Phi, psi and omega in degrees: 000318182293331178294320176295322175297315179298322182293317180300318182295319178293326184288318179299320181290339183262012184310311187279000172287336167270104194284144176279339180290147171299143179107178182235008179077011175262165177301325181279337184214070187291156170306144181235125180263108186247358184197171178294324173302318177297319179296317178297324178293314178297316186290332189276342191232112184299339181302341180274342196278358178253359181248194181266139182226138179228132178277129183254358183200161172292149179237124186253115180257012183302142180091349175261151168226123179264152175249358176221176168307147181285315179246136181054059181276163173286137184251352179223103183280000184274349180240155183284318187284149186300133175233127183145189175260117182280163179273120185241357186268203179237121178248116180254106181296339175062030176066030177255180188237143158257117192252137165073024179293128175236130179228120172237101193250001178059244188261013177287154182244179177052070190239142177160188170304314174254136174278310187217121174252120179237111180059020176260179181224133174236128185214155173054050185224139173243134176252108191250130175066035181286146173225110187235121180232130179194209186253275183240158180060061189236121179221160179294312182268314183224140171286308183221123181243126173236032183228215184234128177238129182218145174048052176236149186220147182223145175222149180135223177213149181224135180222145178190191172267294184236155182053066186239127179218153180299324179254312182225139177284308180229128182241122166235028175236220179231144181228123184218147179049047180237161171209163172225138171250009187285144167285139184235134180229134174196194180255294182235142178058069189238127179216152185299327179252313185221138176284306180227136184240098181091164175204160175264144170215125181056032175084002177257141184269142170239096193277147168265148184240126176235117183226136170067043186228167174207164175221145176230006175283158175282147185230127178234128177205197179248298182231145179065067187235133181219150179298327180252309184224133175287304183236114175244042183299327184230027187243176180232119179238116185223141175059050186225160174208165177218143179232357179288157174283145183236126183234130176201198176246306180219159187054065186234127174222156183296324175256309185222138180283310181225130179235126170094144180210130182253133173230171179297343177268353178143186183229160181209180180102103190230133175228127180218137172061046182236166171205167178213154181224359187285155178285139185244126174237124180209146181253348184253210185266170176059066183236130182216151177306318177251310184229134178290314173213142189221125179244008180214244195247124168225121186218146180061029193232153189217160170222154177274111181300319182291311182281341175277332188073015179239127179265352184234155175199148176269067182123149182090178186231126177280139181222157174285165185302310181305320178290322179293344179247028177239123185300325182297332179302326188265322179297327178293341177263008176085022178289149181259107182262013175261309182255339189248308189251153167224173183197138167275099188309123176068014182228320182228162165289164175304148176231161181269136170261098181297146175298149178305140179305133173087359178284070196290332174295323178295314182298316181292328179288323175303310180301314182294320180298317183293313184298324177296318180297315182298314181305317181299313178302317188283313186290324184273353175066045176291132181262159182295000000 
């Protein structure tokens, strides 16, 4: 009799292993979110987070207030490191939207639609009208990314203390073909798209890669503040731009607040083929039109002297507005105006030609290519 009781208990505990969502979680037959109820089912049960999921409709979260990340939240706020079930699957937004996300998390960390992505992938998703407020590792879409994010967009506002970004708070993965229009507010390591890109551990770099992205929201912080990225000490930023106004005290840049970090084992932090145009206000030291402070490589990159109010930068080349709207300024620096960039000659700044949504082979090639270039710069000890 007791054996039957144990069996019944085990069956009861395994109720949610038989998923309620349509699909089987495979690449050929992903879980399908077709309603708000389906979204709630997906968000509530971690057994979905290691498989393939596709959004089949827009999801409106207006009227709700969350106190943690909706998907893959941190479950123990008493420790700094993430505790909980990370997202390791593939979430295809299928060019749909998550609308009206509101998170008011107080002192909680790892905040966004996704709290922690580990070797997972989020693609083809728009986060519209989000409001995310918390402590550390705060982003509109993802708090902490160690995976791949492509063709994703965020609008709204994001606030926190440290490691705060319009799209991603802390990135140690890859971000490509993405943008944020969110206004961002924080204290340290604050960026329009990403707060912090990459990190060192035991002297070795684990770079974050940002490729083919932009941000246009205003950014406010105290130290290490950038229009696109706050801290790019261990990161790789290529073919990106920012246009939002940037306000801080020290280590403040129109594109990046801090770039590059030198250790006995080498240096890192690379910016290539980027620009910024936002107005910069700062009262302390290490302030630049493009980069606040730079210890490694900035090449083929520019800022608008007139619109930024800055004549100096720790890396990059300052240009007048008319020059910033002239194609030859950039082609002479090796920019690709066939596949990556476009421009309205004498009318607009350069703009990005995003890869077609869902062109996954292209995205993966970009990530591998960028990481290879970064490794070459770091391992061979190339100096600026």
